[in-house]
PAZAPA-4460 file (N, C-alpha, C; in steps of 0.05 Angstrom, whole numbers, plus 32768, in hexadecimal, padded with zeros to 4 digits):
% residues 338
    n_x    n_y    n_z   ca_x   ca_y   ca_z    c_x    c_y    c_z   seq   type   mol
   8395   85CC   86C2   838A   85E7   86C1   8385   85F2   86DD     1      M     A
   838E   860A   86E2   838B   8617   86FC   837A   8630   86F8     2      H     A
   8360   862C   86F6   834E   8642   86EF   834B   8656   8705     3      L     A
   8351   864F   871D   834E   8661   8734   8360   867A   8731     4      A     A
   8376   8677   8720   8387   868E   871C   8379   86A5   870E     5      R     A
   8362   869F   8702   8353   86B4   86F4   833E   86C1   8707     6      Y     A
   833E   86B8   8720   832E   86C4   8735   8311   86C8   872E     7      N     A
   8303   86B3   8725   82E6   86B7   8720   82D7   86BD   873A     8      P     A
   82C2   86CE   8737   82B1   86D2   874E   829B   86BD   874D     9      V     A
   8293   86B2   8763   8282   869B   8763   8265   86A2   876A    10      R     A
   8253   869E   8758   8237   86A1   875D   8226   868D   874E    11      F     A
   8232   867E   873B   8223   866A   872C   821C   8652   873E    12      A     A
   8206   8645   8738   81FE   862D   8747   820C   8615   873A    13      H     A
   8223   860E   8744   8233   85F9   8738   823A   85E3   874C    14      L     A
   823F   85CB   8744   823C   85C1   8728   821F   85BE   8720    15      P     A
   821A   85C2   8707   81FF   85BE   86FD   81FA   85A0   86F9    16      T     A
   81E1   8597   86FB   81DB   857A   86F9   81E2   856F   86DE    17      P     A
   81EA   8556   86DE   81ED   8545   86C6   81D8   852F   86C8    18      L     A
   81C4   852F   86B7   81AD   851E   86BA   81A8   850D   86A1    19      E     A
   819E   84F5   86A4   8196   84E5   868D   817C   84EE   8682    20      P     A
   8178   84E9   8668   815E   84F0   865B   8153   84D6   864F    21      M     A
   8149   84C4   865F   8140   84AA   8655   8128   84AB   8643    22      P     A
   8115   84BD   8649   80FD   84BD   8639   8102   84CA   861D    23      R     A
   8113   84DE   861D   811A   84EA   8603   812B   84D6   85F3    24      L     A
   813D   84C8   8600   814D   84B3   85F2   813A   849E   85E6    25      S     A
   8126   8496   85F5   8113   8482   85EB   8103   848D   85D3    26      E     A
   80FC   84A7   85D4   80ED   84B3   85BE   80FE   84B5   85A5    27      A     A
   8118   84B6   85A7   812A   84B8   8590   8138   849E   8589    28      L     A
   812D   8488   8593   8138   846E   858D   8136   8468   856F    29      M     A
   814A   845C   8564   814B   8455   8547   8150   8438   8544    30      T     A
   814E   842D   852C   8155   8410   8528   8172   840A   8531    31      P     A
   8183   841E   8531   819F   841A   853A   81A3   841F   8557    32      G     A
   818D   8425   8565   818E   8429   8582   818B   8445   858C    33      G     A
   8193   8459   857B   8191   8475   8584   81A5   847C   8599    34      G     A
   81A5   8495   85A3   81B8   849D   85B7   81AE   8499   85D4    35      P     A
   81C1   8498   85E6   81BB   8499   8603   81C0   84B6   860B    36      N     A
   81AA   84C5   860F   81AC   84E2   8613   81AD   84EA   8630    37      L     A
   81BF   84FD   8636   81C1   8509   8650   81C0   8528   864C    38      W     A
   81BC   8536   8661   81BB   8553   865F   81CC   8560   8676    39      V     A
   81DC   8573   866E   81EB   8583   8682   81DB   859C   8686    40      K     A
   81D1   85A0   869F   81BD   85B3   86A4   81C8   85CF   86AA    41      R     A
   81D4   85DB   8696   81DE   85F6   869A   81C8   860B   8698    42      D     A
   81AF   8602   8696   8199   8614   869B   8195   8619   86B9    43      D     A
   81A4   860B   86C9   81A1   860C   86E6   81B7   861B   86F4    44      C     A
   81C4   862D   86E6   81DC   863A   86F2   81D5   8651   8704    45      T     A
   81BB   8658   8707   81B4   866F   8717   81B7   8689   8708    46      G     A
   81B3   86A0   8715   81B6   86BB   8709   819F   86C0   86F6    47      L     A
   8188   86CA   8701   8171   86D2   86F2   8167   86BB   86DF    48      A     A
   8167   86A3   86EA   815C   868D   86DA   8171   867A   86CE    49      G     A
   818A   8682   86CF   819F   8670   86C6   81A4   8670   86A8    50      G     A
   81B7   8660   86A0   81C0   865E   8685   81DE   865E   8683    51      G     A
   81E9   865A   866B   8205   8656   8668   8216   866F   866E    52      N     A
   820A   8687   866A   821A   869F   866E   8222   86A3   868B    53      K     A
   8214   8697   869E   821B   869A   86BA   8238   8690   86BF    54      T     A
   823F   867A   86B3   825B   8670   86B7   826F   8684   86AC    55      R     A
   8269   868F   8694   827B   86A3   8688   827D   86BB   869A    56      K     A
   8267   86C4   86A4   8266   86DC   86B4   8275   86DA   86CE    57      L     A
   8279   86C2   86D9   828A   86C0   86F0   82A6   86CA   86EB    58      E     A
   82B0   86C5   86D3   82CB   86CE   86CC   82CA   86EB   86C2    59      Y     A
   82B6   86F2   86B3   82B4   870D   86A8   82AF   8722   86BE    60      L     A
   829E   871C   86D1   8299   872E   86E7   82B2   8731   86F8    61      I     A
   82C1   871C   86FD   82DA   871D   870C   82ED   8730   86FE    62      A     A
   82EF   872E   86E3   8301   8740   86D4   82F7   875D   86D5    63      D     A
   82DD   8761   86D4   82D2   877C   86D6   82D9   8788   86F1    64      A     A
   82D5   8779   8706   82DB   8784   8721   82F9   8789   8725    65      L     A
   8309   8777   8719   8326   877B   871B   832F   8794   870D    66      A     A
   831F   879D   86F9   8325   87B5   86EA   8316   87CD   86F4    67      N     A
   830A   87CA   870C   82FC   87E0   8719   82E5   87EC   8708    68      D     A
   82D8   87DB   86F9   82C1   87E4   86E9   82A9   87E9   86FB    69      A     A
   8298   87FC   86F2   827F   8800   8700   8267   87FD   86EE    70      D     A
   826C   87F7   86D4   8256   87F4   86C0   825D   87DE   86AD    71      T     A
   824A   87CA   86AA   824D   87B6   8695   823F   87C0   867C    72      L     A
   824C   87BB   8665   8241   87C3   864B   8241   87AA   863A    73      V     A
   8229   87A2   8630   8228   878A   861F   8212   878C   860B    74      T     A
   8210   8778   85FA   81FC   8779   85E4   81F2   875D   85DE    75      Q     A
   81DB   875C   85D0   81D0   8743   85C7   81B7   8749   85B7    76      G     A
   81AA   8733   85AD   8191   8736   859F   817B   873D   85B3    77      A     A
   8164   8744   85A9   814E   874D   85BA   8149   873A   85D1    78      I     A
   8147   8720   85CB   8141   870C   85E0   815A   86FE   85EA    79      Q     A
   816F   870D   85ED   8189   8702   85F5   8189   86F7   8612    80      S     A
   8191   86DE   8615   8195   86D3   862F   81AE   86DE   863C    81      N     A
   81C2   86E2   862D   81DB   86EE   8637   81D6   8709   8644    82      H     A
   81C7   871A   8636   81C1   8735   8641   81B2   8733   865B    83      V     A
   819E   8721   865D   8190   871E   8676   81A2   8715   868D    84      R     A
   81B3   8702   8688   81C5   86F9   869D   81DA   870E   86A4    85      Q     A
   81E3   871E   8691   81F6   8733   8697   81E9   8749   86A8    86      T     A
   81D0   874F   86A1   81C1   8763   86B1   81BE   8759   86CE    87      A     A
   81B9   873F   86D1   81B6   8734   86EC   81D1   8734   86FB    88      A     A
   81E7   872E   86ED   8201   872F   86FA   8208   874B   8703    89      A     A
   8201   875F   86F2   8206   877B   86F9   81F7   8782   8712    90      A     A
   81DD   877A   8713   81CD   8780   872B   81D9   8773   8744    91      A     A
   81E2   875B   8741   81ED   874C   8758   8206   8759   8764    92      K     A
   8216   8765   8752   822F   8771   875C   822E   878F   875D    93      F     A
   8216   879B   875B   8213   87B8   875E   821F   87C8   8748    94      G     A
   821F   87BD   8730   822A   87CB   8719   8213   87D5   8707    95      L     A
   8218   87EB   86F9   8205   87F4   86E5   8208   87E2   86CD    96      A     A
   81F3   87E2   86BC   81F3   87D0   86A5   81E7   87DE   868D    97      C     A
   81F6   87E1   8677   81ED   87ED   865E   81EB   87D7   864A    98      E     A
   81D3   87D5   863E   81CD   87BF   862B   81C6   87CA   8610    99      I     A
   81D1   87BE   85FB   81C9   87C4   85E0   81BB   87AB   85D4   100      I     A
   81A1   87AF   85CD   8192   8799   85C1   818E   879D   85A3   101      L     A
   8195   8788   8594   8194   878A   8577   817A   877D   856D   102      E     A
   816C   878C   855B   8154   8781   854E   815D   876C   8539   103      H     A
   8168   8756   8542   8175   8744   8530   8162   8733   851F   104      R     A
   814B   872D   852A   8138   871C   851B   8125   872C   850A   105      T     A
   8121   8745   8510   810E   8756   8502   80F1   8753   850C   106      G     A
   80ED   8742   8521   80D2   873E   852A   80C6   8757   8537   107      S     A
   80AD   875D   8530   809F   8774   853B   808B   876C   8550   108      Q     A
   808A   8752   8557   8077   8748   856A   807B   8755   8585   109      A     A
   8065   875C   8592   8067   8769   85AC   8073   8757   85C0   110      V     A
   806C   873E   85C1   8077   872C   85D5   8096   8729   85D1   111      D     A
   809E   8727   85B8   80BB   8724   85B3   80CB   873D   85BD   112      Y     A
   80C0   8754   85B8   80CE   876D   85BE   80CA   8777   85DB   113      N     A
   80B6   876C   85E9   80B0   8777   8604   80B0   8762   861A   114      R     A
   80AD   8749   8613   80AA   8734   8627   80C4   8724   862A   115      S     A
   80C3   870D   8637   80DA   86FC   863A   80F2   8709   8647   116      G     A
   8109   8706   863A   8121   8712   8645   8121   8730   8646   117      N     A
   8113   873D   8633   8112   875A   8633   8105   8764   864D   118      V     A
   80EF   8758   8655   80E3   875F   866F   80F6   875B   8686   119      L     A
   8105   8745   8686   8117   8740   869C   812E   8753   869C   120      L     A
   8138   875B   8684   814E   876F   8683   8145   8788   8692   121      D     A
   812D   8791   868D   8123   87A9   869A   811E   87A5   86B8   122      E     A
   8114   878E   86BF   8110   8788   86DC   812A   8788   86EB   123      L     A
   813F   877F   86DE   8159   877E   86EB   8167   8799   86EC   124      L     A
   815C   87AD   86E0   8166   87C8   86E2   817A   87D1   86CD   125      G     A
   817D   87C1   86B8   818F   87C9   86A3   8184   87E0   8692   126      A     A
   8196   87F0   8688   818E   8805   8675   8191   87FA   8659   127      R     A
   817C   87F9   864A   817C   87EC   8630   8178   8801   861A   128      T     A
   8184   87FB   8603   817E   880A   85EA   817E   87F6   85D3   129      R     A
   816F   87FC   85BF   816D   87E9   85A8   8179   87F5   858F   130      T     A
   8184   87E4   857E   818F   87EC   8565   8185   87DA   854F   131      V     A
   8187   87E3   8536   817D   87D4   8520   818E   87BB   851B   132      A     A
   8181   87A7   850F   818F   878F   8507   81A6   8795   84F4   133      G     A
   81BC   8788   84F7   81D3   878D   84E5   81E6   87A3   84EF   134      G     A
   81DF   87AF   8506   81F1   87C4   8512   820C   87B7   8519   135      T     A
   8221   87C6   8516   823C   87BD   851F   823B   87BE   853D   136      D     A
   8238   87A7   8549   8234   87A6   8566   824E   87AC   8576   137      M     A
   8265   87A5   856A   827E   87AC   8578   8281   87CA   8579   138      N     A
   827A   87D8   8563   827C   87F5   8563   8268   8801   8577   139      Q     A
   8250   87F5   8578   823B   87FF   858A   8244   87FC   85A7   140      A     A
   8251   87E5   85AD   825C   87E1   85C8   8270   87F7   85CF   141      L     A
   8282   87FC   85BC   8297   8810   85C1   828B   882C   85C6   142      A     A
   8276   8832   85B7   8269   884C   85BA   825B   884F   85D5   143      E     A
   824E   883A   85DE   8240   883B   85F8   8255   883C   860E   144      V     A
   826B   882D   860B   8280   882E   8620   828C   884A   8621   145      A     A
   828F   8857   860A   8299   8872   860A   8286   8885   8618   146      A     A
   826C   8881   8614   8258   8892   8621   825A   888F   8640   147      E     A
   825D   8876   8649   8260   8871   8666   8278   887F   8671   148      V     A
   828F   887C   8662   82A8   8889   866B   82A5   88A7   866C   149      A     A
   8297   88B2   8658   8294   88CF   8656   8285   88DB   866E   150      D     A
   8273   88CB   8679   8264   88D5   8690   8270   88CD   86AA   151      R     A
   8289   88C3   86A9   8298   88BD   86C1   8297   88A0   86CA   152      G     A
   828A   888F   86BB   8288   8873   86C2   82A1   8863   86BA   153      G     A
   82A2   884A   86C3   82B8   8838   86BC   82AD   881F   86AF   154      R     A
   82AB   8820   8695   829D   880A   8686   82AF   87F1   8684   155      P     A
   82A1   87DA   8683   82AE   87C1   867D   829D   87B4   8667   156      Y     A
   82A9   87B1   8650   829A   87A7   8638   829B   8788   8638   157      V     A
   8283   877C   8636   8281   875F   8633   8276   8759   8617   158      I     A
   8284   874A   8607   827A   8745   85EC   8260   8734   85EC   159      P     A
   8252   8734   85D6   823A   8724   85D4   823F   8707   85DC   160      G     A
   822D   86FC   85ED   8230   86E1   85F7   8246   86DD   860C   161      G     A
   8254   86F3   8613   826A   86F0   8626   8281   86E0   861A   162      G     A
   8283   86E0   85FF   8294   86CD   85F1   82AF   86DA   85EA   163      S     A
   82C0   86DA   85FE   82DD   86E0   85F9   82EC   86CC   860A   164      N     A
   8307   86CF   860B   8316   86BA   8619   8311   86BA   8637   165      I     A
   8309   86D1   8643   8303   86D1   865F   82E8   86C2   8664   166      I     A
   82D4   86C9   8654   82BA   86BB   8657   82BC   869D   8651   167      G     A
   82CC   8696   863D   82CE   867A   8636   82DA   8669   864C   168      A     A
   82E8   8675   865F   82F3   8666   8675   82DC   8658   8685   169      L     A
   82C5   8664   8685   82AE   8658   8693   82A7   863D   8687   170      G     A
   82AC   8639   866D   82A6   861F   8661   82BE   860C   8660   171      Y     A
   82D6   8617   8664   82EC   8606   866B   82E6   85F8   8686   172      V     A
   82DD   8608   8699   82D5   85FD   86B3   82BE   85E9   86B1   173      E     A
   82AB   85EF   869F   8295   85DC   869B   829F   85C2   8691   174      C     A
   82B2   85C2   867E   82BD   85AA   8674   82C9   8599   868A   175      A     A
   82D8   85A6   869C   82E4   8597   86B3   82CE   858B   86C4   176      L     A
   82B9   859B   86C9   82A3   8593   86DB   8294   857B   86CF   177      E     A
   828F   857C   86B5   8280   8567   86A7   828F   854D   86A7   178      L     A
   82A9   854E   86A1   82B9   8536   86A1   82BB   852A   86BD   179      V     A
   82BE   853B   86D1   82BF   8531   86ED   82A5   8523   86F4   180      A     A
   828E   852F   86ED   8274   8522   86F2   8271   8508   86E4   181      Q     A
   8279   8507   86CB   8277   84EE   86BC   8289   84D8   86C8   182      A     A
   82A1   84E0   86D0   82B3   84CC   86DC   82A7   84C1   86F7   183      N     A
   829B   84D3   8706   8290   84CB   8720   827A   84B6   871D   184      E     A
   826A   84B7   8708   8254   84A4   8704   825A   848F   86F0   185      I     A
   8273   848F   86E5   827B   847B   86D2   826D   847E   86B6   186      G     A
   8268   8497   86AF   825B   849C   8695   8270   84A2   8680   187      L     A
   8270   8493   866B   8283   8498   8654   8274   84A8   863F   188      E     A
   827C   84C1   863D   826F   84D4   862A   827C   84D1   860E   189      I     A
   826B   84CC   85FA   8275   84CA   85DF   8275   84E5   85D1   190      D     A
   8263   84F7   85D9   8260   8511   85CB   8251   8525   85DC   191      R     A
   8258   853E   85D9   8249   8554   85E5   823C   8563   85CE   192      I     A
   8223   856A   85D1   8215   857B   85BD   820B   8594   85CB   193      V     A
   820F   85AB   85BE   8206   85C4   85CA   8201   85D8   85B4   194      T     A
   81F2   85ED   85BA   81EE   8603   85A7   8208   8612   85A4   195      A     A
   820D   861D   858C   8225   862D   8588   821C   8647   857A   196      T     A
   8222   865E   8587   821A   8677   857B   8231   868B   857C   197      G     A
   8234   8699   8593   824A   86AC   8596   8265   869E   859B   198      S     A
   8265   8684   859E   827D   8673   859D   828A   866D   85B9   199      A     A
   8284   867D   85CD   8292   867A   85E7   828E   8660   85F5   200      G     A
   8275   8656   85F5   826F   863D   8603   827C   8626   85F4   201      T     A
   8278   8625   85DA   8284   860F   85C9   82A3   8610   85CC   202      H     A
   82AE   8628   85C9   82CC   862A   85C9   82D7   8623   85E5   203      A     A
   82C9   862C   85FA   82D3   8625   8615   82D3   8607   861A   204      G     A
   82BE   85FA   8611   82BC   85DC   8614   82D3   85CF   8605   205      L     A
   82D7   85D7   85EC   82EC   85CB   85DB   8307   85D0   85E8   206      V     A
   830C   85E8   85F1   8326   85EE   85FE   832A   85DE   8617   207      A     A
   8315   85DD   8628   8318   85CF   8641   831D   85B1   863E   208      G     A
   830E   85A5   862C   8311   8589   8627   832D   8583   861A   209      L     A
   8336   8595   8608   8350   8591   85FC   8366   8593   8610   210      A     A
   8365   85A8   8621   837B   85AC   8633   837D   8596   8648   211      V     A
   8366   858B   8650   8367   8575   8664   836C   855A   8657   212      M     A
   836A   8559   863C   8370   8540   862E   8358   852D   862D   213      G     A
   8340   8538   8631   8328   8527   862F   831F   8524   8612   214      A     A
   831E   850C   8609   8317   8508   85EC   82F9   8506   85E8   215      D     A
   82EB   851D   85EB   82CE   851E   85E8   82C8   8533   85D3   216      I     A
   82BD   852B   85BC   82B7   853F   85A7   829F   8550   85AF   217      P     A
   829F   8568   85A6   8289   857B   85AB   827D   8583   8590   218      V     A
   8263   857E   858E   8254   8587   8576   8244   859F   857D   219      L     A
   824A   85B6   8570   823B   85CE   8573   8226   85D0   855D   220      G     A
   820D   85D3   8565   81F7   85D7   8552   81F3   85F5   854F   221      V     A
   81F9   85FF   8537   81F9   861B   8532   81DD   8628   8533   222      G     A
   81DC   8641   853D   81C3   8650   853F   81C3   8669   852D   223      V     A
   81DA   866E   8520   81DA   8687   8511   81EC   8686   84F8   224      R     A
   8206   8682   84FC   821A   8685   84E7   821D   866C   84D6   225      A     A
   8227   866F   84BD   822D   8657   84AD   8243   8646   84BA   226      P     A
   8245   862D   84B2   8257   861A   84BE   8274   8624   84BD   227      K     A
   827E   862E   84A7   829A   8635   84A5   82A1   864D   84B7   228      D     A
   828E   8660   84B9   8292   8677   84CA   8291   866F   84E7   229      V     A
   827D   865E   84EE   827A   8656   850A   8292   8646   8514   230      Q     A
   829A   8633   8504   82B1   8623   850C   82CA   8633   850F   231      E     A
   82CE   8646   84FD   82E6   8658   84FF   82E5   8668   8518   232      A     A
   82CE   8673   851F   82CB   8683   8537   82D1   8672   8550   233      N     A
   82C6   865A   8551   82CA   8649   8568   82E7   8640   856B   234      V     A
   82F3   8639   8554   830F   8630   8555   8321   8646   855E   235      F     A
   831E   865E   8554   832F   8674   855C   832C   8679   857A   236      R     A
   8314   867A   8585   8310   867F   85A1   831A   8668   85B2   237      L     A
   8316   864F   85A9   831F   8638   85B8   833E   8639   85BA   238      A     A
   834B   863F   85A4   8368   8640   85A5   8372   8657   85B7   239      Q     A
   8365   866E   85B5   836D   8685   85C6   8369   867F   85E4   240      D     A
   8353   8671   85EA   834D   866A   8606   8362   8655   8610   241      T     A
   8368   8642   85FF   837C   862E   8606   8398   863B   860A   242      A     A
   839D   8650   85FA   83B6   865F   85FC   83B8   866D   8617   243      E     A
   83A1   8678   8620   83A0   8685   863A   83A8   8671   8650   244      L     A
   83A1   8658   864B   83A7   8643   865F   83C2   8636   865A   245      L     A
   83D0   8640   8646   83EB   8636   8641   83ED   861E   862E   246      G     A
   83D7   8618   861F   83D7   85FF   860F   83C9   8603   85F4   247      H     A
   83CF   8618   85E6   83C2   861E   85CC   83C4   8606   85B9   248      R     A
   83DB   85F9   85B9   83E0   85E3   85A6   83CE   85CB   85AA   249      E     A
   83C1   85C9   85C0   83B0   85B2   85C5   8394   85B4   85B7   250      R     A
   838D   85CB   85AD   8374   85CE   859E   837A   85CC   8581   251      V     A
   836F   85B7   8574   8373   85B4   8557   8359   85BB   8549   252      S     A
   835C   85C1   852F   8345   85C8   851F   8330   85B2   851E   253      R     A
   8339   8599   851F   8327   8582   851E   8315   8580   8536   254      E     A
   831C   858D   854C   830B   858C   8564   82F2   859E   8563   255      M     A
   82F1   85AF   854F   82DB   85C2   854D   82C8   85BA   8536   256      V     A
   82AF   85B2   853E   829B   85AA   852B   8281   85B8   8531   257      T     A
   8276   85C5   851C   825C   85D1   851E   824A   85C7   8508   258      A     A
   8231   85C1   850F   821D   85BA   84FB   8209   85D1   84FA   259      D     A
   8209   85DF   84E4   81F9   85F8   84E1   81E2   85F4   84CE   260      C     A
   81D8   85DB   84CC   81C2   85D5   84BA   81A7   85D9   84C7   261      D     A
   81A6   85E2   84E1   818D   85E4   84EF   8186   8601   84F8   262      Y     A
   8194   8614   84EB   818F   8630   84F1   8173   8639   84E8   263      V     A
   816A   862C   84D3   8150   8634   84C8   8152   864F   84B9   264      G     A
   813D   8660   84BC   813C   8679   84AE   814F   868E   84B9   265      A     A
   815B   8689   84D0   816E   869D   84DB   816E   869C   84F9   266      G     A
   8180   86AC   8505   8183   86AE   8522   8168   86B7   852F   267      Y     A
   8160   86A8   8543   8149   86AF   8553   812E   86AB   8545   268      G     A
   812E   86A0   852D   8116   869A   851E   810F   867D   8521   269      I     A
   80F8   8677   852C   80F1   865B   8532   80E1   864F   851B   270      I     A
   80E0   8634   851B   80D1   8626   8507   80C3   860E   8515   271      D     A
   80B5   85FF   8505   80A5   85E8   8511   80B7   85D4   851E   272      D     A
   80D0   85D0   8513   80E2   85BC   851F   80ED   85C5   853A   273      Q     A
   80F1   85DF   853D   80F9   85EA   8557   80E2   85E6   856C   274      V     A
   80CA   85EC   8563   80B3   85E8   8575   80B0   85CB   857C   275      I     A
   80B4   85B9   8569   80B3   859C   856F   80C8   8595   8584   276      E     A
   80E0   85A0   8581   80F5   859A   8594   80ED   85A4   85B0   277      A     A
   80E3   85BC   85B2   80DA   85C7   85CC   80C5   85B5   85D9   278      L     A
   80B2   85AC   85C9   809C   859B   85D3   80A6   8580   85DC   279      K     A
   80B6   8573   85CB   80BF   8558   85D0   80CF   8557   85EA   280      L     A
   80E2   856A   85EE   80F2   8569   8606   80E1   8570   861F   281      V     A
   80CF   8583   861C   80BE   858B   8632   80AC   8573   863B   282      A     A
   80A2   8564   8627   808E   854F   862D   809A   8534   8632   283      R     A
   80B4   8531   862E   80C2   8518   8635   80D2   851B   864E   284      T     A
   80DF   8532   8652   80F2   8536   8668   80EB   854D   867B   285      E     A
   80D5   855C   8675   80CE   8573   8686   80E3   8589   8685   286      G     A
   80F2   858B   866F   8106   859F   866C   80FC   85B5   865A   287      L     A
   8102   85CE   8661   80FB   85E5   8651   8113   85EF   8642   288      L     A
   8111   85EF   8627   8126   85FA   8616   811E   8616   860D   289      L     A
   8130   8623   85FE   8129   863D   85F4   8127   863C   85D5   290      D     A
   8119   864F   85C9   8115   864E   85AC   812E   8654   859B   291      P     A
   8141   8662   85A7   8157   866E   8597   8170   865C   8597   292      V     A
   8178   8651   85AE   8190   8642   85B0   818B   8624   85B5   293      Y     A
   8181   861E   85CD   817E   8601   85D3   8169   85F4   85C2   294      T     A
   8154   8603   85BA   8140   85F7   85A8   814B   85EF   858E   295      G     A
   815C   8600   8582   8169   85F9   8569   817E   85E4   856C   296      K     A
   818D   85E4   8582   81A0   85CF   8587   8192   85B4   858A   297      A     A
   817B   85B4   8598   816C   859B   859B   815F   8593   8581   298      M     A
   8156   85A6   8571   814C   85A0   8556   8161   8590   8546   299      K     A
   817A   8599   8548   818F   858B   853B   8195   8570   8547   300      G     A
   8195   856E   8561   819A   8555   856F   8184   8540   8568   301      L     A
   816B   8549   8567   8155   8537   8560   8158   852D   8544   302      I     A
   815D   853F   8531   8160   8536   8515   8177   8523   8511   303      A     A
   818E   8529   851D   81A5   8518   851A   81A1   84FD   8527   304      L     A
   8193   84FD   853E   818D   84E4   854C   817B   84D3   853B   305      S     A
   8166   84DF   8530   8154   84CF   851F   8161   84C5   8506   306      R     A
   8176   84D2   84FD   8185   84C9   84E5   819A   84B4   84EC   307      A     A
   819C   84AD   8506   81AF   8498   850F   81CB   84A2   8514   308      G     A
   81CF   84BC   8514   81EA   84C7   8517   81F6   84C0   8532   309      R     A
   81E6   84BE   8547   81F0   84B9   8562   81EA   849D   856C   310      F     A
   81E3   848A   855B   81DC   846F   8563   81F2   8463   8575   311      D     A
   81EA   845A   858D   81FD   844D   859F   820E   8460   85AF   312      G     A
   820B   847A   85AB   821C   848E   85B9   820E   8498   85D3   313      E     A
   821F   849F   85E6   8215   84AE   85FE   821B   84CB   85F8   314      T     A
   8206   84DA   85F5   8207   84F6   85ED   81FE   8508   8604   315      V     A
   820E   851C   860B   8206   8530   861F   81FE   854A   8611   316      V     A
   81E5   8552   8615   81DB   856B   860A   81E0   8581   861F   317      F     A
   81F0   8595   8618   81F5   85AB   862B   81DE   85BF   8628   318      L     A
   81CE   85C0   863D   81B6   85D2   863D   81C0   85EE   8646   319      H     A
   81C1   8601   8634   81CC   861B   863A   81B7   862F   8644   320      T     A
   819E   8625   864A   818A   8636   8656   8179   8645   8641   321      G     A
   816C   865B   864B   815E   866C   8639   8140   866B   863A   322      G     A
   8134   865A   864A   8117   8658   864A   8109   8672   8652   323      A     A
   8118   8684   865E   810D   869E   8666   8103   86AE   864D   324      Q     A
   810D   86A7   8636   8105   86B4   861D   80ED   86A8   8610   325      G     A
   80E2   8692   861B   80CC   8685   860D   80B4   8697   860A   326      L     A
   80AE   86A7   861E   8096   86B8   861C   8098   86CD   8606   327      S     A
   80B1   86D3   85FD   80B5   86E5   85E7   80AC   86D9   85CC   328      G     A
   80A7   86C0   85CC   809F   86B2   85B3   8083   86A7   85B5   329      Y     A
   8074   86B1   85C8   8059   86A6   85CC   8048   86A8   85B3   330      Q     A
   8048   86BF   85A6   8036   86C3   858F   803E   86B0   8578   331      S     A
   8058   86AA   8576   8061   8698   8560   805A   867B   8567   332      E     A
   8059   8674   8580   8055   8658   8588   8037   8651   858D   333      M     A
   8026   8665   8590   800A   8660   8596   7FFE   864F   8580   334      E     A
   7FEF   863B   8588   7FE2   8629   8575   7FF3   8613   856A   335      G     A
   800D   8613   8573   801F   85FE   8569   8028   85EB   857F   336      K     A
   801C   85ED   8596   8025   85DD   85AD   8012   85C6   85B4   337      L     A
   7FFD   85C3   85A4   7FEA   85AD   85AB   7FF7   8592   85A6   338      E     A
***
């Protein structure tokens, strides 16, 4: 793979650390031994606090600049990490930023609607507007882009999560980086576990590992869609990304696995098991997860570990960031952290 031909602009803090999690591994020990847990720290990518979207944005911003754009247009849920990182990238490169925030969870809590990532979006200078849950967000993006063009701007539309074949290249690169780090320290990875939502991170990893011929399965823990829908979305994007790299045939359907049993009541809605996951990881490893993505992915990893699913395996948890949204959930978490 020769990713430099896609001319990414470089601003992410890479490579991100690959660290062992011995105290969490000990806490999840089972009669069969439990997993040997590691974490890939993509919460440390930089750009307004970091997260997985920074890698995608290196490729997306490059494409926007190549197309002479002056305005980024994107969308996400109220507490979207992607939106915050896109607003930061726009500020860094002197671009305007138009954001559409969807009332996806229905929460009316003041902290959810005004704190966390929402506060940061405004601090970063993005122009935000909100729409009702269930809005056709692709249509909304098209309408805002048309508004920008009508007033003389040059819009560049970034889909939710930065999840298209250009954005997914960031996680093709992450796959290369992770395998190189593991090889350097002699770490044999049996499995990668990560949150899967808009599909770009999961698909990029699958495509990258497949194209390089690394036989490492990726388990995506779903945060929104049912299993069949999520796997279909990831498979389609992984194949399309591999095709961009000239090797579509290397991505097979069997490479795409999502476990969507830990979504709970819906996207962005937390429960006691998510809060337990946040507490356990914070109090064993000093790591901050987020309630929407990494918290649910860790909820799944904890449950599967306790059930013996990963006994004897070396598992790398890809930490996609998001702790900046924690304060948006303060009212829901109060009294549950003792």
